C-alpha positions in Angstrom: 13.6 -58.3 145.7 13.6 -55.9 142.4 14.6 -51.7 143.2 12.7 -49.3 142.1 15.5 -47.6 141.1 19.1 -48.2 140.7 21.7 -45.4 140.1 24.8 -46.8 138.6 28.6 -45.7 138.3 28.4 -42.4 139.8 30.7 -40.7 141.6 29.0 -40.6 145.1 29.2 -37.7 147.5 27.1 -38.5 150.5 26.8 -34.5 151.9 28.7 -35.2 154.9 31.9 -33.7 153.5 33.7 -37.1 153.2 35.4 -37.8 150.0 33.3 -38.9 146.9 33.7 -42.3 145.4 32.5 -44.5 142.6 29.7 -46.3 143.4 25.9 -47.3 142.7 22.7 -46.3 144.7 19.6 -48.6 145.1 16.2 -47.3 145.7 13.2 -49.2 147.2 9.8 -48.1 148.8 11.2 -44.5 148.6 14.3 -45.1 150.4 17.9 -45.7 149.8 18.4 -49.5 150.4 21.7 -50.0 149.3 25.0 -47.9 148.6 28.1 -49.0 147.1 28.0 -51.8 144.9 24.5 -52.8 144.2 23.7 -55.9 142.5 20.5 -57.1 141.2 17.9 -55.3 138.6 15.5 -52.3 139.0 12.0 -50.8 137.4 14.3 -48.0 136.3 18.0 -47.7 136.3 20.2 -44.2 135.7 23.6 -44.9 134.1 25.5 -42.1 136.3 29.0 -42.5 134.9 31.1 -39.2 134.6 28.0 -37.6 137.0 28.0 -37.0 140.4 25.2 -38.7 142.6 24.6 -36.1 146.0 21.8 -35.5 148.0 18.8 -33.6 147.1 19.6 -29.7 147.8 18.0 -28.2 150.6 16.8 -24.4 150.5 16.2 -23.0 153.9 15.4 -19.7 153.0 12.1 -19.4 150.6 8.8 -17.9 150.4 6.4 -20.1 148.5 4.0 -20.0 151.5 1.5 -18.7 148.4 2.6 -20.3 145.8 2.3 -23.2 147.2 -1.4 -23.0 147.0 -1.0 -23.0 143.2 2.0 -24.5 141.9 2.8 -27.7 143.7 6.0 -28.1 141.5 7.1 -25.0 143.0 9.0 -24.0 140.3 11.8 -23.2 140.0 13.4 -24.8 142.9 13.3 -28.4 141.3 15.0 -26.9 138.0 18.3 -26.4 140.3 18.3 -29.9 142.0 16.3 -28.6 145.3 14.4 -31.1 146.8 13.7 -29.7 150.3 12.7 -25.9 150.9 11.6 -24.0 154.1 9.5 -21.4 154.0 7.6 -18.8 156.0 11.2 -16.7 156.3 11.2 -13.4 157.8 7.8 -13.7 159.4 5.7 -13.6 156.3 3.3 -16.1 155.3 -0.3 -16.6 154.6 -1.5 -18.4 158.1 -3.1 -17.6 160.3 -5.4 -15.2 158.6 -9.1 -14.4 159.6 -11.5 -14.0 156.4 -11.5 -10.1 157.2 -7.5 -9.6 157.0 -7.0 -11.8 153.6 -6.9 -8.5 151.3 -4.2 -7.0 153.9 -2.3 -10.0 154.2 -2.2 -10.3 150.3 -1.5 -6.4 150.0 1.6 -7.0 152.2 2.7 -9.8 150.4 2.4 -7.9 147.1 4.9 -5.3 148.5 7.4 -7.6 150.3 7.4 -10.5 147.9 7.3 -8.5 144.7 3.9 -10.4 143.5 1.0 -8.7 141.8 -2.0 -8.7 143.6 -4.0 -9.8 140.6 -1.4 -12.8 140.7 -1.9 -13.7 144.3 -5.5 -13.0 144.3 -6.1 -15.5 141.2 -3.5 -18.3 142.3 -5.0 -19.0 145.5 -8.6 -18.0 144.6 -11.8 -16.7 146.6 -12.3 -19.3 149.1 -9.0 -20.3 151.3 -9.2 -23.7 152.5 -7.8 -22.6 155.7 -7.8 -20.0 158.7 -5.7 -21.1 161.3 -1.8 -22.4 160.6 -2.1 -26.0 161.5 -5.3 -26.1 159.0 -3.3 -24.3 156.2 -0.4 -27.5 156.8 -2.9 -29.7 156.6 -4.4 -27.7 153.3 -0.6 -27.5 151.8 -0.2 -31.5 152.6 -3.6 -32.9 151.2 -2.8 -30.6 147.8 0.4 -32.5 147.9 3.8 -31.1 146.2 6.7 -32.6 144.2 9.4 -31.5 146.7 9.4 -31.4 150.3 8.4 -28.6 152.6 9.1 -27.2 156.1 7.2 -24.2 157.1 8.2 -21.7 159.6 5.5 -19.8 161.6 5.4 -16.1 160.8 5.3 -13.3 163.5 3.9 -11.1 160.7 0.4 -13.0 160.3 0.3 -14.1 164.0 0.4 -10.6 164.8 -2.4 -9.6 162.6 -4.3 -12.5 163.6 -4.3 -11.0 167.3 -4.3 -7.3 166.8 -5.9 -6.8 163.3 -4.6 -3.6 161.9 -3.3 -2.6 165.1 -0.7 -4.7 164.5 1.2 -2.2 162.2 0.1 0.7 164.6 1.5 0.1 168.8 3.0 -2.0 170.7 1.2 -5.2 172.1 -0.6 -5.8 175.2 0.6 -8.6 177.8 -2.5 -10.2 177.0 -2.2 -10.1 173.1 1.4 -11.6 173.6 0.2 -14.3 175.6 -2.2 -14.9 172.6 0.7 -14.8 169.8 2.6 -17.1 172.1 0.0 -19.6 172.5 -0.6 -19.6 168.8 2.9 -20.4 167.7 2.9 -23.0 170.4 0.4 -24.5 168.6 2.0 -24.0 165.4 4.6 -25.7 166.6 3.1 -28.5 167.7 1.3 -28.8 164.5 4.7 -29.2 162.6 6.6 -26.0 162.2 9.9 -26.0 162.5 10.1 -23.0 164.1 9.2 -19.2 164.2 10.1 -16.2 161.9 10.5 -12.6 162.6 11.9 -9.1 160.8 13.1 -6.2 161.5 14.2 -5.2 158.4 13.5 -1.6 157.3 13.3 -2.6 153.8 10.0 -4.7 155.2 7.6 -2.1 154.1 4.0 -3.2 153.7 0.5 -2.0 152.1 0.3 2.1 152.5 4.0 2.3 153.2 3.6 1.1 156.7 6.0 -1.2 158.4 4.8 -4.8 158.6 3.4 -5.9 161.8 6.5 -7.7 163.3 8.7 -4.6 162.9 6.5 -2.8 165.0 7.2 -5.2 168.0 9.2 -4.7 170.9 12.0 -7.0 171.6 10.2 -8.3 174.6 7.3 -9.4 172.6 9.5 -11.5 170.0 11.3 -13.1 173.1 8.3 -14.3 174.8 6.7 -15.7 171.5 9.8 -17.5 171.0 9.8 -19.2 174.2 7.1 -21.5 172.9 10.2 -23.0 171.2 11.6 -23.5 174.6 8.3 -24.9 176.1 8.4 -27.3 172.9 11.8 -28.0 173.3 12.1 -27.9 169.2 12.3 -25.5 166.6 14.9 -22.7 165.3 14.0 -19.1 165.2 14.6 -17.7 161.8 15.2 -13.7 162.4 15.9 -11.0 159.9 18.0 -7.9 161.2 17.4 -4.5 161.7 17.4 -1.8 164.4 16.5 -3.2 167.6 17.1 -7.0 166.3 20.8 -7.6 166.0 23.6 -9.3 167.6 22.8 -8.6 171.5 19.0 -9.5 170.9 20.2 -12.6 169.1 22.7 -13.5 172.3 20.0 -12.6 174.7 17.1 -14.8 172.8 19.5 -17.9 172.1 20.7 -17.8 176.1 17.0 -17.6 177.1 15.1 -19.8 174.9 18.1 -22.2 174.0 17.3 -23.0 170.5 19.1 -22.2 167.5 19.1 -18.7 166.0 19.6 -18.1 162.4 19.6 -14.7 161.1 19.4 -13.2 157.7 21.7 -12.4 156.3 25.4 -11.8 156.2 26.3 -10.1 153.3 29.3 -8.7 151.7 29.3 -4.6 151.9 25.9 -4.5 153.3 27.3 -1.9 155.7 29.7 -0.7 153.5 33.0 -2.3 152.1 35.0 -4.2 154.4 32.1 -4.7 156.5 31.4 -8.5 156.1 34.8 -9.2 158.6 33.3 -7.1 161.5 30.0 -8.8 161.3 31.3 -12.2 161.0 34.0 -11.7 163.7 31.3 -10.9 166.1 29.1 -13.8 164.7 31.9 -16.4 165.8 32.2 -14.7 168.9 29.0 -15.2 170.0 29.6 -19.0 168.9 32.6 -19.3 170.8 30.4 -18.3 173.9 28.2 -21.6 173.0 25.3 -19.6 171.5 23.9 -21.6 168.4 23.3 -18.4 166.4 24.2 -19.2 163.0 24.5 -16.1 160.0 23.1 -17.2 156.7 25.1 -16.0 153.7 24.6 -16.3 149.9 27.0 -17.2 147.4 24.9 -14.7 144.5 25.3 -10.8 144.3 21.9 -9.3 145.5 20.9 -8.1 142.3 17.4 -6.4 141.7 15.9 -5.9 138.3 13.1 -3.1 139.6 11.1 -0.4 138.3 10.0 2.8 140.1 6.4 1.6 140.4 7.6 -0.1 143.1 11.5 0.1 143.9 11.7 -2.6 146.3 15.4 -2.0 146.9 15.6 1.2 147.9 12.5 1.0 151.0 15.0 1.1 153.6 16.1 4.4 152.8 14.2 7.4 154.8 14.4 9.4 151.2 11.9 6.6 149.7 9.6 6.3 152.8 6.7 9.0 151.1 6.9 6.6 147.7 6.1 3.5 149.9 2.8 5.7 150.9 2.1 7.0 147.6 -0.2 5.8 144.9 1.0 5.9 141.6 -0.1 9.1 140.5 1.5 10.5 143.8 4.6 8.6 142.9 4.9 10.3 139.4 4.6 14.0 141.4 7.1 13.0 143.6 9.6 11.8 140.9 8.9 15.2 139.1 9.4 17.0 142.4 13.1 19.0 142.7 13.0 18.8 146.3 12.5 15.1 146.5 15.2 14.6 143.4 17.6 16.8 146.0 16.7 14.5 148.9 17.3 11.3 146.4 20.7 13.0 145.4 21.9 13.6 148.3 21.3 10.5 149.9 23.3 8.7 147.1 26.3 11.0 147.7 26.5 10.3 151.3 29.0 7.8 152.7 26.0 6.8 155.1 24.3 5.4 152.8 26.1 1.8 153.2 25.8 0.0 149.4 23.4 2.8 148.1 26.3 5.0 147.9 27.4 6.2 144.4 24.2 4.2 143.2 23.8 5.3 139.6 27.5 4.5 138.9 26.3 1.0 139.6 22.8 0.6 137.8 22.4 0.0 134.6 19.0 0.2 132.5 17.7 -3.2 132.1 14.7 -1.9 129.8 13.8 1.0 128.2 10.5 0.7 126.2 11.0 4.1 124.6 14.2 4.0 124.2 15.5 0.7 123.5 19.3 2.0 122.6 20.0 2.7 126.2 19.6 -0.9 127.6 22.5 -2.2 129.4 23.9 0.8 129.9 24.4 2.5 133.2 22.8 5.3 134.2 25.9 7.4 135.2 27.0 6.8 131.5 23.7 7.8 130.0 23.7 10.9 132.0 27.1 11.9 131.2 26.4 12.0 127.8 23.1 13.9 128.0 25.2 16.3 130.2 22.9 16.0 133.2 22.8 14.6 136.5 22.5 11.1 137.2 19.4 11.0 139.5 17.6 12.8 137.2 18.6 11.0 134.2 17.1 8.1 136.4 14.2 9.5 137.5 13.3 11.3 133.9 13.7 7.8 132.3 11.2 6.3 134.7 8.6 9.3 134.5 8.7 9.6 130.5 8.0 5.6 130.2 4.9 5.8 133.4 7.4 3.9 135.4 7.4 1.0 133.0 11.6 1.3 132.5 13.5 -1.0 134.5 16.7 -0.8 136.3 19.3 -3.6 137.2 21.8 -2.9 140.3 23.6 -5.2 142.2 23.2 -3.9 145.8 25.2 -6.1 147.8 27.1 -9.2 147.9 29.0 -8.4 144.7 32.8 -8.3 145.7 34.1 -12.0 145.1 36.6 -11.7 147.3 34.5 -10.8 150.6 32.0 -13.4 149.5 34.4 -16.3 149.3 35.3 -15.5 152.8 31.6 -16.0 153.8 31.2 -18.7 152.2 34.8 -20.7 153.3 33.7 -20.1 156.8 32.0 -23.4 158.4 30.2 -21.5 160.9 27.9 -19.8 158.2 25.3 -21.7 156.5 23.8 -20.5 152.9 20.6 -19.3 152.5 18.7 -16.4 151.5 17.3 -17.7 148.1 14.3 -15.8 148.6 13.0 -18.1 146.0 9.3 -17.1 145.5 9.6 -13.7 146.7 10.8 -10.4 144.9 9.5 -12.9 141.7 9.6 -9.8 139.3 12.6 -8.3 140.9 15.3 -11.2 141.3 15.9 -14.5 140.9 18.4 -16.5 143.6 16.3 -19.9 143.7 19.2 -20.8 141.4 22.1 -20.7 144.0 22.6 -24.0 144.1 23.7 -24.4 140.4 25.5 -21.3 140.6 27.3 -22.1 144.0 28.5 -25.4 142.0 29.3 -23.8 138.8 30.8 -20.2 139.7 32.8 -21.4 143.2 33.6 -24.8 142.6 34.5 -25.1 139.2 35.5 -21.8 138.0 36.7 -20.1 141.0 37.9 -22.9 142.8 37.4 -21.6 146.2 35.2 -24.5 147.3 36.0 -28.3 146.8 33.0 -30.0 145.3 32.4 -32.4 148.6 32.6 -29.1 150.7 29.8 -27.3 148.3 27.8 -30.6 148.2 27.8 -30.4 152.1 27.1 -26.6 152.3 23.8 -27.4 150.1 22.8 -30.6 152.0 23.6 -31.6 155.5 24.9 -28.1 157.0 21.1 -26.4 156.0 19.2 -29.5 157.1 21.1 -29.6 160.7 20.7 -26.1 161.4 16.9 -26.2 160.7 16.3 -29.6 162.4 15.7 -31.4 159.3 16.6 -35.1 160.5 16.2 -37.3 157.8 17.6 -35.2 154.7 20.8 -34.2 153.2 22.7 -37.4 153.2 23.2 -40.4 151.1 22.9 -43.4 153.6 21.4 -46.5 153.5 17.9 -46.3 155.2 17.1 -42.2 154.8 14.5 -41.1 152.2 15.9 -41.2 148.5 16.2 -37.6 147.6 19.1 -37.5 145.1 20.2 -35.2 142.5 22.6 -36.1 139.3 24.6 -33.5 138.0 27.5 -33.1 135.6 30.2 -31.3 137.5 31.6 -29.8 134.2 28.7 -28.1 133.3 26.6 -27.2 136.2 25.2 -23.8 136.3 22.8 -21.4 136.4 21.8 -19.2 133.1 21.4 -15.9 132.9 17.9 -14.7 133.8 14.9 -14.5 131.5 11.6 -12.9 132.2 8.4 -15.1 131.8 4.8 -14.5 132.4 3.6 -17.5 133.8 2.3 -16.3 136.8 -1.8 -16.2 137.7 -3.3 -13.7 135.8 -0.6 -13.5 133.5 1.8 -11.8 135.9 5.7 -11.6 135.1 8.5 -13.0 136.8 12.4 -13.7 136.4 13.7 -17.3 136.1 16.9 -19.1 135.2 17.0 -22.4 133.6 19.5 -24.9 135.2 22.4 -26.7 133.1 24.0 -29.8 133.9 21.3 -31.3 136.1 20.4 -34.6 134.7 18.0 -35.9 137.4 16.1 -34.9 140.2 14.7 -37.6 142.6 12.2 -37.0 145.4 11.5 -39.9 147.9 12.6 -42.3 145.4 10.5 -40.8 142.0 12.3 -39.1 139.1 10.6 -35.7 139.2 12.9 -34.0 136.7 14.6 -35.6 133.9 17.2 -33.8 131.6 15.9 -30.8 132.2 12.0 -31.5 131.9 9.4 -32.2 134.5 9.1 -36.4 134.7 5.9 -36.1 136.5 2.7 -34.7 135.9 2.2 -31.6 138.0 -1.3 -32.3 138.4 -1.1 -36.0 139.2 0.2 -38.0 142.4 3.3 -35.9 143.4 6.3 -37.4 145.8 7.1 -34.3 148.2 6.1 -34.6 151.3 5.4 -32.0 154.6 8.1 -32.5 156.7 6.3 -31.6 160.3 8.8 -30.5 163.0 11.6 -31.3 160.2 10.6 -34.8 159.1 7.6 -36.5 157.2 5.1 -38.3 159.1 2.7 -40.7 158.3 -0.7 -39.1 158.8 
């Protein structure tokens, strides 16, 4: 029987870490049916001579929960060889949501996801085709998507669904916690790959209030996560913060006996060299037999932001009044000498962690009134003007009505430290944040950056190890059972790339979101073909399918596609 697709003469790297070998891949009915030497004809053939043929990449930390409702291609992930994503991370999402709470959940996403409210409203539309989490899964499955999607059920919408606006204000009662646990169990039964929560101080919602998950006591988190123990499946994704770190992870893993993956172990997160102490502590827990897996990133945590929504600084107490202020209030604060002094003291303090000396690393990325300042550091411009760097930064923000943009690597910008984290096999590659902070950062290109920067240029990783980090390792952690490997009988998710040119371009700003909203994107180089469930969806940098037509992506309920 003729094949649907044959990929010939490529260097096959199967995702397991085994050495690559030259051979062919035969695909029929959406699955790999032959590997090695493949005879016979095919409806389509890709000549992969001098190319690598690998499993499609798996991105376990995305925030496409809203975007999937208007962008069936889930851009830009497929541009970079990603064929499977997990969304719902950090406890965020759009389901379950009562009709009365839709505005509040969108305003929360506006803050934490860096997406305009107008874009979210225009993209989702006035009539949401779901209320409960199972209905949400059904809705995105009906719509279809170009790549495969797994979904975590998020603490923030669950808490809001049960408690209303009190979710941002108080501890839950025993009855409310029981309701939340039941909702999460129903979500797992419907196909969620796990439960996600966050205590991160930077996760500030509408009006400067903490997102609902941050208000929860640890006993609430532990009780809700017990739904995974009851179901005997699922992973907990936790974003660290006060009251949710190693001690709590250990207690949680012991009690529910499910994997806990935490976000994120970054170089410099507690100051220079702190990564080693944090990695060692995480390793101790693994040696105790606890399935606790830190997520690491291969890219600097680089924000391009303005002072209308300075997400990068929202974990700092000095900026708490900014989070609660409207535009006029922000302008007043930025002009206020007392506020400025507080910011100066914060940036000068050794206790500010990655924000100590921020102005020396902060560049001006866009200055509408004074373009000659662009790409210079704030500290350099301040020295030339003979003024304090914080005054320079805030003067520029105010004189442009908060339109000036600034760029700063907050963490993960020491290559030697990042190399240590990437080289430890007890970590897992995550934190692309694809779909989040859309106007402020873009790390959805992490896969091509890993292959270009860390394999080809830095030679920190072998190609086989890097492919394993992008495929079978994240799939294993999240219980995605049939993705991440090239083997006979598995779904044909494949990426064909040129190892001599693969990489990610410089970020560029585009206005392709609903309501004309902007975002940052990065183009890929060296990606020849992206194949999902046997269909070519990208070829030589362009879409090979109609975004409005039939698409091959599957909803991975509990980590696997189900026939429905």
